[in-house]
C-alpha positions, 0 to 999 in steps of 0.5 A: 954585300946585297941591297935587301929591304928598307925598314920603316918603323911606326906607331900604326903598323895597321895602317901603314901596311894597309896604305902600301899594300893599296898604293902598291896592290901586294898583298903584305906578308905577315910574320908577326903583329908587329912585322909585315913585309911587301915584296917586289921583284927588285926589294923589299918594303918592311914595316915594323911598329915601334915594339920591334925596336925593343929587340934593337936598340931601343929608342934607336928608331922613331916613327913618323920623324924621317926628314931625309929618305925618299922611298921610291917605287918605279912604275910604267906610266906613274901619270895612270898611277897618280890618276888611280893613287889620287883619292889615296895620296889626298891632302899628302900630294907634294907634287904631281907627275913632272919631268926632271933634269935626271931622266925620271918623270916623278910623283912625290907624297908622304905616307901616313908617317909623313915619309916621302915616298917618289913614284916615277917611270924613267922617260929619257933614254938615258934613265930607261937604260939606268933602269933596264935590269928591272925590267 
């Protein structure tokens, strides 16, 4: 089994795709007006409108109701990234870059639907080794 992607279901796909495109600097790949992907070297963030749930199990996913999943993206320098993203994040900031006990320096905020996003940089030797395979 291979982990491929996380899919976020949203009521406003244009707003969400724009947010993640601006945040990552990666142009989305649109497959339909209801489905796009932000493809990174390590994994894919799929973003779909709630209309796509009609093709799965109607009502199984409810937009803007996540209270347990954190989307995590690794960057070279989280402090520099924070300065670059400050205006995009705005009042959705939950935690400025902070070094965590497990060795990552993490920035925590919410996306437009309220999903938690953790942008981090490994800073301890153990954390750097842990993520070395991602380059």
